[in-house]
Every structure is written in structure tokens, then in C-alpha cells.
C-alpha positions as semicolon CSV with decimal commas, in nm:
position;residue;x (nm);y (nm);z (nm)
1;M;6,720;16,745;6,768
2;R;7,038;16,614;6,928
3;T;7,205;16,605;7,268
4;I;7,549;16,760;7,300
5;S;7,809;16,533;7,455
6;R;7,960;16,685;7,767
7;R;8,284;16,496;7,702
8;T;8,299;16,636;7,349
9;M;8,240;16,983;7,484
10;L;8,514;16,955;7,745
11;Q;8,757;16,814;7,491
12;T;8,676;17,102;7,259
13;L;8,735;17,353;7,536
14;A;9,067;17,201;7,635
15;A;9,196;17,172;7,280
16;Q;9,099;17,524;7,182
17;A;9,158;17,726;7,499
18;L;9,506;17,835;7,398
19;A;9,399;17,913;7,041
20;V;9,114;18,131;7,165
21;G;9,347;18,324;7,393
22;V;9,587;18,391;7,110
23;A;9,317;18,472;6,854
24;R;9,111;18,713;7,058
25;G;9,313;18,790;7,370
26;Q;9,231;18,752;7,733
27;T;9,009;18,976;7,941
28;V;9,194;19,295;8,030
29;R;9,100;19,425;8,373
30;H;9,142;19,796;8,437
31;Q;8,996;19,856;8,784
32;T;8,751;19,735;9,044
33;P;8,407;19,897;9,025
34;K;8,284;20,113;9,310
35;P;8,068;19,945;9,575
36;L;7,698;19,957;9,511
37;S;7,503;20,210;9,714
38;P;7,306;20,030;9,989
39;D;6,998;20,206;9,852
40;A;7,058;20,109;9,490
41;V;6,792;19,907;9,309
42;T;6,955;19,653;9,076
43;H;6,857;19,364;8,851
44;G;6,995;19,104;8,615
45;W;6,959;19,122;8,239
46;P;6,839;18,777;8,130
47;S;6,754;18,862;7,770
48;F;6,759;19,123;7,495
49;L;6,583;19,447;7,606
50;G;6,626;19,351;7,972
51;P;6,408;19,187;8,235
52;T;6,096;19,379;8,129
53;H;6,151;19,320;7,753
54;N;6,107;19,691;7,676
55;A;6,450;19,852;7,741
56;V;6,323;20,011;8,063
57;S;6,547;19,952;8,363
58;S;6,452;19,988;8,729
59;E;6,816;20,043;8,838
60;T;6,889;20,350;9,049
61;H;7,188;20,544;9,187
62;L;7,361;20,566;8,851
63;S;7,640;20,813;8,777
64;R;7,588;21,083;8,514
65;D;7,964;21,140;8,476
66;L;8,080;21,037;8,128
67;P;8,293;20,867;8,021
68;P;8,241;20,617;8,303
69;P;8,543;20,426;8,438
70;L;8,632;20,122;8,227
71;V;8,627;19,809;8,445
72;W;8,730;19,544;8,192
73;E;8,734;19,474;7,822
74;L;8,744;19,165;7,606
75;E;8,849;19,162;7,242
76;K;8,565;18,989;7,062
77;G;8,490;18,836;6,728
78;T;8,208;18,935;6,495
79;G;7,840;18,967;6,577
80;Y;7,574;19,214;6,688
81;T;7,458;19,043;7,007
82;S;7,436;19,179;7,361
83;P;7,520;18,983;7,678
84;A;7,270;18,819;7,910
85;I;7,337;18,833;8,286
86;A;7,208;18,636;8,585
87;G;7,380;18,696;8,919
88;D;7,753;18,708;8,852
89;Q;7,728;18,501;8,533
90;L;7,748;18,680;8,199
91;M;7,672;18,496;7,875
92;F;7,824;18,629;7,554
93;F;7,775;18,502;7,200
94;H;8,000;18,592;6,906
95;R;8,193;18,441;6,615
96;V;8,567;18,372;6,600
97;D;8,692;18,267;6,256
98;D;8,457;17,992;6,135
99;R;8,299;17,910;6,472
100;E;8,019;18,060;6,677
101;V;8,133;18,087;7,039
102;V;7,912;18,069;7,349
103;A;8,111;18,207;7,644
104;C;8,033;18,239;8,013
105;L;8,223;18,511;8,203
106;H;8,218;18,660;8,551
107;A;8,001;18,968;8,509
108;E;8,211;19,197;8,732
109;T;8,561;19,082;8,642
110;G;8,528;18,934;8,293
111;E;8,702;18,616;8,411
112;P;8,619;18,325;8,176
113;R;8,425;18,031;8,320
114;W;8,324;17,805;8,032
115;Q;8,293;17,812;7,657
116;Y;8,144;17,613;7,370
117;R;8,227;17,647;7,000
118;Y;8,074;17,499;6,687
119;G;8,125;17,547;6,316
120;T;7,938;17,796;6,100
121;A;7,950;17,883;5,731
122;Y;7,717;18,184;5,743
123;R;7,794;18,466;5,498
124;D;7,600;18,791;5,496
125;R;7,481;18,863;5,143
126;Y;7,496;19,241;5,195
127;G;7,849;19,251;5,335
128;Y;7,772;19,300;5,704
129;N;7,965;19,089;5,952
130;N;7,909;18,714;5,972
131;G;7,859;18,678;6,346
132;P;7,542;18,593;6,539
133;R;7,263;18,848;6,568
134;S;7,044;18,685;6,832
135;S;7,141;18,748;7,197
136;P;7,164;18,474;7,463
137;V;6,862;18,407;7,685
138;I;6,891;18,295;8,048
139;D;6,599;18,135;8,230
140;Q;6,677;18,000;8,576
141;E;6,951;17,737;8,529
142;R;6,944;17,722;8,150
143;V;7,088;17,942;7,876
144;F;6,978;17,940;7,514
145;T;7,153;18,067;7,200
146;L;7,035;18,095;6,840
147;G;7,303;18,132;6,573
148;A;7,296;18,320;6,243
149;E;7,221;17,993;6,057
150;G;6,940;17,894;6,292
151;K;7,131;17,655;6,517
152;L;6,954;17,653;6,853
153;H;7,140;17,533;7,166
154;C;7,046;17,483;7,530
155;F;7,315;17,469;7,801
156;E;7,326;17,432;8,176
157;L;7,417;17,780;8,293
158;G;7,646;17,689;8,579
159;T;7,854;17,421;8,407
160;G;7,817;17,470;8,032
161;E;7,686;17,117;7,992
162;G;7,499;17,085;7,663
163;L;7,139;16,974;7,718
164;W;6,994;16,975;7,366
165;S;7,019;17,144;7,027
166;R;6,817;17,182;6,708
167;D;6,905;17,288;6,356
168;L;6,604;17,502;6,264
169;R;6,711;17,569;5,908
170;A;6,738;17,198;5,831
171;E;6,440;17,077;6,034
172;Y;6,194;17,342;5,916
173;D;6,337;17,398;5,568
174;V;6,409;17,765;5,641
175;R;6,596;17,959;5,375
176;Q;6,849;18,222;5,476
177;D;6,673;18,555;5,527
178;F;6,820;18,892;5,422
179;F;7,054;18,917;5,722
180;G;7,043;18,568;5,869
181;T;6,857;18,451;6,180
182;A;6,841;18,750;6,413
183;S;6,535;18,735;6,640
184;T;6,613;18,661;7,006
185;P;6,394;18,380;7,150
186;L;6,157;18,438;7,441
187;A;6,161;18,226;7,759
188;E;5,802;18,198;7,879
189;N;5,663;17,961;8,146
190;G;5,884;17,664;8,063
191;L;5,875;17,727;7,690
192;L;6,127;17,879;7,451
193;I;5,934;18,072;7,187
194;V;6,136;18,111;6,868
195;M;6,081;18,304;6,546
196;V;6,144;18,031;6,287
197;G;5,981;18,173;5,975
198;A;5,956;17,866;5,755
199;P;5,810;17,924;5,407
200;G;5,434;17,899;5,444
201;G;5,473;17,850;5,820
202;P;5,530;17,809;6,097
203;T;5,625;18,166;6,183
204;V;5,675;18,084;6,551
205;V;5,755;17,758;6,728
206;A;5,744;17,692;7,103
207;F;5,993;17,437;7,237
208;D;5,994;17,267;7,576
209;Q;6,290;17,420;7,760
210;A;6,387;17,097;7,930
211;T;6,385;16,867;7,627
212;G;6,381;17,079;7,311
213;R;6,059;16,907;7,201
214;E;5,822;17,112;6,985
215;V;5,508;17,203;7,182
216;W;5,317;17,419;6,933
217;R;5,357;17,617;6,613
218;A;5,177;17,924;6,480
219;G;5,156;18,156;6,181
220;E;5,238;18,156;5,812
221;W;5,451;18,471;5,776
222;G;5,826;18,471;5,735
223;P;6,073;18,567;6,010
224;S;6,163;18,921;6,109
225;Y;6,450;19,057;6,314
226;A;6,222;19,170;6,596
227;S;6,203;18,948;6,905
228;P;5,883;18,799;7,053
229;V;5,765;19,005;7,350
230;P;5,547;18,893;7,644
231;A;5,232;19,091;7,709
232;T;4,940;19,106;7,949
233;L;4,629;19,207;7,756
234;H;4,302;19,237;7,943
235;G;4,454;19,037;8,227
236;E;4,554;18,748;8,001
237;R;4,909;18,641;7,920
238;R;4,999;18,675;7,554
239;V;5,304;18,682;7,327
240;V;5,318;18,947;7,056
241;V;5,528;18,883;6,748
242;F;5,625;19,130;6,476
243;A;5,694;18,900;6,180
244;G;5,789;18,948;5,818
245;G;6,116;18,898;5,634
246;E;6,209;18,776;5,289
247;S;5,895;18,681;5,094
248;T;5,738;18,738;4,753
249;P;5,510;18,926;4,767
250;P;5,633;19,095;5,088
251;S;5,420;18,988;5,385
252;G;5,428;19,017;5,763
253;G;5,287;19,205;6,057
254;L;5,172;19,173;6,416
255;L;5,052;18,847;6,574
256;S;4,893;18,809;6,917
257;I;4,943;18,451;7,038
258;D;4,818;18,257;7,340
259;P;5,139;18,103;7,481
260;D;4,950;17,814;7,639
261;N;4,849;17,660;7,306
262;G;4,983;17,871;7,018
263;E;4,641;17,991;6,907
264;I;4,648;18,325;6,724
265;D;4,407;18,588;6,856
266;F;4,455;18,825;6,564
267;A;4,692;18,902;6,279
268;F;4,748;19,261;6,166
269;P;4,936;19,288;5,833
270;F;5,204;19,559;5,852
271;R;5,502;19,537;5,622
272;S;5,683;19,752;5,369
273;R;5,595;19,689;5,006
274;T;5,968;19,702;4,939
275;Y;6,098;19,348;4,896
276;E;6,437;19,406;5,059
277;S;6,309;19,544;5,388
278;V;6,291;19,436;5,748
279;N;6,063;19,447;6,050
280;A;6,330;19,487;6,317
281;A;6,209;19,710;6,602
282;C;6,045;19,503;6,876
283;P;5,678;19,558;6,965
284;V;5,607;19,788;7,260
285;V;5,313;19,694;7,483
286;F;5,119;19,933;7,708
287;D;4,756;19,982;7,817
288;D;4,623;19,683;7,617
289;T;4,781;19,828;7,302
290;V;5,084;19,731;7,093
291;F;5,301;19,978;6,899
292;I;5,495;19,852;6,597
293;S;5,715;20,041;6,356
294;A;5,936;19,980;6,054
295;S;6,141;20,179;5,806
296;Y;6,131;20,155;5,422
297;R;5,829;20,390;5,394
298;T;5,630;20,184;5,642
299;G;5,584;20,407;5,950
300;G;5,423;20,316;6,279
301;A;5,092;20,179;6,403
302;L;4,921;20,150;6,739
303;V;4,694;19,845;6,762
304;R;4,448;19,791;7,048
305;A;4,355;19,442;7,164
306;L;3,983;19,435;7,240
307;P;3,834;19,235;7,530
308;D;3,733;18,954;7,293
309;F;4,091;18,952;7,157
310;T;4,000;19,091;6,822
311;H;4,180;19,416;6,741
312;E;4,138;19,768;6,613
313;V;4,388;20,014;6,470
314;V;4,407;20,324;6,692
315;W;4,629;20,523;6,456
316;T;4,902;20,497;6,197
317;T;5,177;20,745;6,109
318;Q;5,446;20,796;5,850
319;D;5,634;21,030;6,086
320;F;5,780;20,767;6,320
321;A;5,949;20,488;6,126
322;L;6,214;20,309;6,331
323;H;6,470;20,101;6,146
324;F;6,596;19,868;6,421
325;N;6,591;20,047;6,757
326;T;6,298;19,975;6,987
327;P;6,119;20,288;7,114
328;I;6,057;20,362;7,481
329;H;5,707;20,427;7,615
330;K;5,698;20,662;7,913
331;G;5,409;20,862;8,055
332;G;5,190;20,837;7,748
333;Y;5,465;20,922;7,498
334;L;5,696;20,722;7,271
335;Y;6,062;20,816;7,227
336;G;6,286;20,671;6,959
337;F;6,523;20,725;6,666
338;D;6,326;20,768;6,346
339;G;6,489;20,716;6,006
340;R;6,627;20,451;5,776
341;N;6,976;20,597;5,715
342;Q;7,235;20,790;5,915
343;G;7,168;21,108;5,722
344;D;6,792;21,116;5,776
345;A;6,783;20,991;6,137
346;S;6,633;21,199;6,417
347;L;6,523;21,155;6,777
348;A;6,150;21,210;6,812
349;C;5,879;21,222;7,078
350;I;5,535;21,094;6,974
351;D;5,207;21,137;7,159
352;A;5,085;20,781;7,209
353;A;4,723;20,898;7,216
354;D;4,708;21,000;6,851
355;G;5,053;20,949;6,694
356;T;5,134;21,316;6,647
357;V;5,495;21,433;6,665
358;V;5,551;21,643;6,977
359;W;5,911;21,731;6,893
360;R;6,200;21,614;6,679
361;E;6,576;21,667;6,720
362;A;6,881;21,556;6,524
363;P;7,153;21,563;6,795
364;Q;7,482;21,685;6,645
365;W;7,805;21,837;6,775
366;T;8,164;21,897;6,671
367;E;8,431;21,649;6,774
368;T;8,799;21,740;6,779
369;F;9,038;21,446;6,744
370;E;9,383;21,351;6,624
371;Q;9,424;21,142;6,313
372;G;9,740;21,080;6,114
373;G;9,936;21,309;6,341
374;R;9,706;21,603;6,269
375;Q;9,426;21,758;6,470
376;R;9,095;21,736;6,289
377;Q;8,733;21,826;6,345
378;A;8,413;21,662;6,233
379;I;8,042;21,718;6,286
380;V;7,895;21,398;6,427
381;G;7,578;21,288;6,603
382;T;7,372;21,001;6,733
383;A;7,235;20,905;6,388
384;R;7,031;20,582;6,428
385;G;7,095;20,541;6,797
386;S;6,931;20,327;7,064
387;L;6,765;20,421;7,393
388;L;6,764;20,266;7,738
389;A;6,547;20,422;8,010
390;A;6,711;20,414;8,354
391;D;6,713;20,607;8,681
392;G;6,459;20,865;8,566
393;E;6,640;20,958;8,243
394;F;6,764;20,795;7,922
395;L;7,093;20,645;7,813
396;A;7,152;20,672;7,440
397;L;7,418;20,491;7,240
398;G;7,489;20,668;6,914
399;E;7,559;20,478;6,596
400;L;7,922;20,600;6,595
401;G;8,000;20,498;6,954
402;H;7,889;20,800;7,160
403;L;7,721;20,748;7,497
404;L;7,483;21,015;7,624
405;W;7,265;21,074;7,926
406;L;6,949;21,249;7,804
407;D;6,656;21,412;7,977
408;L;6,362;21,346;7,746
409;T;6,016;21,477;7,826
410;P;5,721;21,600;7,619
411;D;5,866;21,948;7,671
412;G;6,183;21,867;7,483
413;Y;6,531;21,721;7,458
414;R;6,818;21,804;7,695
415;E;7,166;21,655;7,694
416;V;7,291;21,583;8,047
417;S;7,636;21,445;7,959
418;R;7,818;21,289;7,665
419;A;8,135;21,094;7,584
420;W;8,286;20,927;7,279
421;L;8,355;20,576;7,404
422;T;8,487;20,435;7,078
423;A;8,501;20,570;6,724
424;A;8,341;20,259;6,577
425;Q;8,061;20,236;6,326
426;E;7,774;19,985;6,353
427;S;7,725;20,059;6,724
428;W;7,378;19,915;6,681
429;T;7,364;19,687;6,985
430;L;7,160;19,812;7,280
431;P;7,383;19,843;7,591
432;V;7,317;19,614;7,887
433;L;7,273;19,749;8,241
434;S;7,303;19,519;8,543
435;R;7,405;19,592;8,903
436;G;7,528;19,937;8,813
437;L;7,760;19,813;8,537
438;L;7,707;19,907;8,174
439;Y;7,813;19,670;7,895
440;V;7,874;19,822;7,552
441;M;7,945;19,637;7,228
442;Q;8,206;19,779;6,991
443;N;8,118;19,593;6,670
444;T;8,380;19,729;6,431
445;R;8,741;19,848;6,450
446;D;8,794;20,191;6,608
447;I;8,884;20,421;6,317
448;L;9,098;20,647;6,537
449;T;9,284;20,404;6,763
450;G;9,266;20,089;6,551
451;A;9,127;19,891;6,846
452;S;8,956;19,568;6,744
453;P;8,589;19,495;6,824
454;R;8,543;19,456;7,199
455;L;8,299;19,391;7,478
456;L;8,344;19,681;7,722
457;C;8,230;19,689;8,086
458;Y;8,191;20,034;8,246
459;D;8,126;20,136;8,605
460;L;7,807;20,342;8,618
461;R;7,766;20,316;8,995
462;A;7,718;20,648;9,172
């Protein structure tokens, strides 16, 4: 563990400010967003999956007109992270050249406030981009980031002052997993709970937020790409962790952990037998049960925590196997994108009582566009999309950059509106919704316009 020098940070910022502007451009402002409705319910977005850690938003008075007006955009480097937002402060984490960059922006204007950069040598062994995968986490006046090589940093949110850092790969002898460090930490009651995944353990480590000191450790499974999720089971606070990454033989599954002391209530093994596979969809908690799912011929399972904090398996299914998107639980049903690959992906509704498929759709349509001076057509769809529940309906971001409002019920699937925001593959990052503004990550170059990867802020206020 080390403390970051504030002087060093400020010198770094001053020396590299011009270079950053040239390398990735300044924020481009397009328009001022509409005023919020006086009746609108809004919230911040302090971590991946939002304030409730389940991709369910309580925001209201959202426009269904698509495409929404573009408020501002920022050309970004590589990475698959989403922003974190508290008040008017937006934290963004990406990679520019050989440095991971932690940037604080004004959430409504995109105006830069502070930035910190440090070196990285991460290379993805499967050819995906080399940027960070874990999203920033804001808790009160602190912000935390976890880089692709396991470098953990804590900053003062308002000033960017470095408070502490740890090199998890070096300190815990963690080898690089299939796709690097990707699980977003969980801020919980003064602790930062991190998926470490050291060989033979620990799986999870809790650090004191103020000092970076290790408080407890738990588990022996390797890391996954799913993030720890808080839960209330039988009136008791718990953290549920879906672990399991690179290991021989393949191992992993669900852990229920007491966040006060790191004691494990139960461990439920659930992992593909395929060596090169991932547990990436986050656990979904409801009614003292936890739903987990994975691709690679794994499927889904609903596990009930019993009053004595043992567990029982309610059901398993091979018909709902989510690769990396986290499903939404609503009204006794689960909605999510099933499938490992683009070609076999579908949107499905599952009865949470018994795991049966209620309906399944593969949303597709014909797009007409201009390419190379000629008008062309192509059949496209959502493929392995992601879902965000908001304002009584669902926002879906398709894998190829389409944004849709959907009405999803047990009775079926209905498209409300749709727009092609950017013709970019790897649109795998869940959008962020805060104070009526929607933040979308374009992770690859637009194949039609040539636009570089960008962070895009849209006005969704009605």
C-alpha cells in the first residue's frame, strides 16, 4: 500500500494537460439539456448497476423520443467502464496510450475538473481492447478505481487528492485472468469489498475505505467479472459474490458473506466445465433468493438463503444463460439477453417461480444507411444487449449501438421507440442514467462515420 503524493499528481496534471487535449480532444458541447420537471424523481449513479446495484432506476419523467438530443461528447480512450455520478461530479475511467486515466467531469456540461494518470502495460490475450473494465465507485467524499492490472486507487472526490493505493496483483500474487481485472468493487459501510481472486484465496478482500488497510478476506475461488452485490437476506445485511475465473480444474460459484467479519454463510458451486469461460453477469437478489447465470453451457440457477443461512437450490435451467448482461427482476419475472454469441442471442422472459421460459424474442429490423457513397441495407438487432429498467419500462442498448425503449411484461415484448446512436461494435457497457441524462459508451470506432470511441451524454428529460 502507498500514499499518492498530491504534488506529484498536480505536476502530472500540469505537464500532461495539453497532451491529453491533443490526444483525445476536448469535450464538445452541443446543447443545454431541458430543465427537469418539478415532479421528476432523480438520483445519482455512484457505482456500476446504479444506486440499487440491480440496474433498476427510480427516475421518472423520461422522454420516449429517440434519438434523444445529444448534450455533449468526449472522445475517449480504450476501456469498457461506465461513469459514476454524485451530484454534478462525473467520474470516468479509461486508458489513453500506455496510461490509465481517472477523470472528473461536470456531469451536465462535460467540463473537466481534475485528472490522474498512471502507467499500465496490460495486454488482452484475446485481442480485446487494453483499457480498464472495472467502473469507478463513489462513496460520499471518496472515489475508488480498479485498473485492468489490479491497481486499486482511492481519491478525494472533490479535489482529486490521492489518499491511498494498492497493487493487488503484486500484493496477493494474482495472475492475469482471461480478460484482466474486471469486477467493480462494492462500497459497504466504510469498507471497499474487492474481488481479488488470488490462487487458493482470498477470493474477496475488504479494505478500510479511509486507510486502504485490509480488514478481512474470504473464499478460495478465483475472480470473476461479476461485481459483488449487497443483499438483505432474512433481515440481515449480506454481500453476495459470483466468483470463478481462470482455474484448473474450473471452479467458482456463489458466496454469501457477512460484511461485518467476512464469514461465509454458504458456497454454491456454479461454473462452466469449459476452462476458457467466465462468470460475468452480476447476481440478482429478491425475496431472500439469489439468481445467477453464465454462458458456456452453464445456464441459470435460483438459490434460496434459508433462515439459518444455509441454502437450497430452488431451480436450475439451461434456457437462460446470460453471457455478461445482468438480468432485471420485475414482478416475479426475470428479463435478460440469453446467449453466448451475437448469432444465438435472444431476449427472454423467465418465470422466477420455476425457471420456465414465458417468451423469447430475437429483436431484428432492417437498417438503411450510406456507406462508400452507396445506399445499403442490413438486417441488424440487439444481439447480446443490456437492460436498464426505468420509468415503468426498459431501456435496452444493443450490441451494435442501438438504443430502444421497450415495454416488457409477461404478456410479451413491445418496442416503444428505437434509434441507432452509433454504428459501433462492443457496445457492451450498461448506460448510466442520472438526473434525466443518459450516458452511453461507444467502445469502438463507428464503422459508418469513422468517429472514434466516445462518452456520449444525451438528454432524456421529458
